[in-house]
Phi, psi and omega in degrees: 000131189284148172299143172302157174286156179252115184295172179293157182300325176298322179292326188286331187270340192287135169283128181292155186249122175231094172298120179289086183250007177271156176072034187257350185291135183079002173258163176283103188268091176247035182235001177231018172065032178269162171297126184262009174240350179099163186290173168302133183302335182293333176299308183296308185305310185290325175295320182294331181286321180275336183285110179222161183300315178300321179302317179297335179286343183257131171312141182302142171250136190244359193300314186293311184302311183299320183292311186292319179289317178302319176297311179301316175271009172061053175225160170285155179305331181286342181265021182230135177239112171281135188230154174287077188073171170301325184305316177288330170308308184296320177298314179301313174310303180306309185290335176277318190245355182242131181243169190295130179087002186280150186273133180231131186254125185230174172252157181215125006275155169199193187298127188298338186287332179299310176298321181305305185284331174297312178298319175304325179277006181074022184284160174260111189257130168248153181227131168257127182293143166296152177302117183299334183287312190231006183052038180272157180296121184275077188303307178301308185290332179285324185287325176299329181277000176285130181247157170314323186274357177297122190262325179206145177233131183240123182222135173261123183223108354295153186282146173244116027253003187285322180089359178273157185215171186241162178265176183293331182296314178300318180299314175303320182295319180287318180297318185292326182277353178224061181299339186269355192243147167283115194247111179261129171249110180274109191249042178314322191246026180305321186296342186268340185233345172074004183262124182223142165263009182300316181303341181272000181302325180277345179271325187246110185280358171259009178265148178219143173226136181240146178230161180224156174257013182272346183254263192303321192277353168074034183228051182295327176295335182282331173061075183223134167208181180224140181240131183249138166191194184292160183299324185288318178296325180288330174299309175310303185298330173303332181287331182274358192242135170307132193292343182224051180286328182269125179283165182303314190292316178299309182306311184298311182296326181290322173300319186279330186287324189282346176285338183249083176292326186293323182295319171301313183297320182287327177287325178292321181297320183290318184289330179282334179284323179290334177290322177300316175298324168304305179312311190293316185296315181286328177291319181298330187263355180072030180259130181283139180218169180242121174308134194240143171258014182238189179268037178207157179224131179270131179226162188255118173252354175064216179298352175266008188302304176292320171301319177297315177306317186282327182291316181299314177306322176293341182261001175095003180252124176264127167231166187253123167294130170236019182297341178292343182237330172229097191305132184076011188249140174235162184235137173246132174293136179262120180259223170284164171301325180289328177283323177291325171308316188293308177307311176300326180289320176292324179289319172302323174291320184286318188293337177281343177290000000 
């Protein structure tokens, strides 16, 4: 019997990512920052209208989707790359601009896929810690860590899991300090904070901005995202992307989702109101939390972090343990006010024991 193949060193070294997504059906899912009420009804109607046996035989075409999405995001079609979720956007950026051994600068803690795809590309990854006291973005320390050799910088704004964000002035400072690096501002939670670097794309040739349809639009199962940059950068990235990575249904769903602005606005309004309820409830229980600019709140449960998560799961309420990267912390997704009242009621009962 011949010896098995040996994978690239980067693949051997990388830690596998196993999201705990099993057994969630029928529970109150406040663990993955998803939309908790669903996508716009217009998405389902449009898919039913367009889904035919004949349509499924054809490779997807993106011309209409690109035109309509570009108009929605106020960019030129050539400044937009349609991607299979934001994850593929990160991967394509890495594959296009980062080579083996290149310096990549990240924050810690942050979205796990930044490090995953950087390491998969063979990059040398450095991480700057969020300020321990308040989990604020360490702007000065981060800028000081940028090197002339830094090839990519990946930032979530607001950040996951801390919920904290940075302003446009800080983003400009980072862009100015790293003209040689591809700087990604991941705006997965933009709708909940309103701060966007998208208008800066034409001013900074090193800027990349990503958006997703997995959060506020309620289409995580569709895996659809957008990556924005200069026309030249997008041309380069198209060369590193599979030509049909976004399926036809995802492209159709995105077109329908952006037509229902009121659905999105109503959901954002509800989440922001429910977020205040979380703050009030955690204060009442004497539990420390970190004010958030996103649709989730990180709070400190101390040594009870995992037991509280498990006990809530037994009661049909899912939250996410983050104590493996921020000791004693768990994260709760903000849903509707009714959903949050249920969460707080269960938490209060458990906390008193």
